[in-house]
C-alpha positions in Angstrom: 141.9 146.7 190.8 144.3 144.2 192.3 144.8 143.9 196.0 147.9 145.7 197.2 150.8 143.4 197.9 152.1 145.9 200.5 150.5 148.7 202.6 152.7 151.4 204.1 151.8 154.6 206.0 154.0 157.7 205.7 153.2 159.8 208.7 155.5 162.8 208.7 158.8 163.9 207.1 161.8 163.4 209.4 165.6 163.7 209.3 167.2 160.6 207.7 168.3 158.2 210.4 172.1 158.1 210.7 172.2 154.2 210.6 170.5 154.2 207.2 173.9 155.1 205.6 174.9 151.4 206.2 172.4 150.5 203.5 173.5 153.0 200.8 175.8 152.1 197.9 178.8 154.2 197.0 177.4 157.3 195.2 173.9 156.8 196.6 172.5 159.6 198.7 169.4 160.0 200.9 167.0 162.6 199.6 164.1 162.5 202.1 162.8 160.3 204.9 159.3 159.8 206.4 158.3 158.3 209.7 156.2 155.1 209.2 154.2 153.3 211.8 157.2 151.4 213.2 160.3 152.8 211.4 161.2 154.9 208.4 160.9 155.1 204.6 163.7 156.9 202.7 163.9 158.1 199.2 167.4 157.9 197.9 168.9 158.9 194.6 168.4 155.3 193.4 165.5 153.6 195.3 162.9 153.8 198.1 164.1 152.0 201.2 161.4 151.1 203.8 162.5 149.7 207.1 159.9 147.9 209.2 160.7 146.9 212.8 159.2 143.6 213.7 158.0 141.8 216.8 157.3 143.1 220.3 160.8 144.6 220.9 161.3 145.9 217.3 164.8 144.5 217.3 164.2 142.5 214.2 164.0 144.8 211.1 162.7 143.9 207.7 164.1 146.1 204.9 162.3 146.7 201.6 164.2 148.1 198.7 162.2 149.3 195.7 164.4 150.5 192.7 162.7 153.4 190.9 163.2 151.6 187.6 160.7 148.9 188.8 157.8 151.5 189.2 155.6 151.3 186.1 152.9 153.8 187.1 151.7 155.7 190.2 148.7 157.7 191.3 148.0 160.1 194.1 144.6 160.7 195.6 143.5 163.4 198.0 140.6 165.8 198.6 142.7 168.8 197.5 142.6 170.3 201.0 145.6 171.1 203.2 144.4 168.8 205.9 143.4 165.6 204.1 143.2 162.6 206.4 142.6 160.1 203.6 145.3 160.9 201.1 147.1 158.0 199.5 149.6 157.1 196.8 149.5 153.8 194.8 152.5 152.3 193.0 152.2 149.7 190.3 155.6 147.9 190.2 157.2 144.9 188.6 156.9 143.3 192.1 153.2 144.1 192.5 150.9 146.8 193.7 151.8 149.0 196.7 149.5 151.3 198.6 151.0 154.2 200.7 148.6 155.9 203.1 149.7 159.5 203.7 149.4 160.8 207.3 148.3 164.3 208.2 151.9 165.2 208.9 153.2 164.3 205.4 152.7 166.5 202.3 151.1 164.4 199.5 152.3 167.0 196.9 155.9 166.5 198.1 155.6 162.7 198.0 154.0 162.9 194.5 156.9 165.2 193.4 159.5 162.9 194.9 158.1 159.9 193.1 157.9 161.8 189.8 161.5 162.9 190.2 162.7 159.4 191.1 160.8 157.5 188.4 161.2 159.9 185.5 164.9 160.3 186.2 165.5 156.6 186.5 167.8 155.2 183.8 165.2 152.6 182.8 162.5 155.2 181.9 
């Protein structure tokens, strides 16, 4: 397997941050958001947006935008138990390989379902 280009951790599902609306296109809607280590990841009707606060103060923010049409394949891995501390999802994309660690406060089945909904309903698939 190739080394992941990016590693993210989705810790728990949270309300979508109000300022995320600035990043949305007309007709694009937020579907679900997850707390990450330093910011949030949001599934929209068109893409996955991951915001990552940078530096000591967190005032600089890097934003990743992954259109669902660029995801070629994904996998989910867990122990099949309700409390699984090692669950993860991997995405193979046109941009590279992405690994998402799933925290104990996030439901891997929900994440897997969101990715399936997003990718399989994407116009390019």
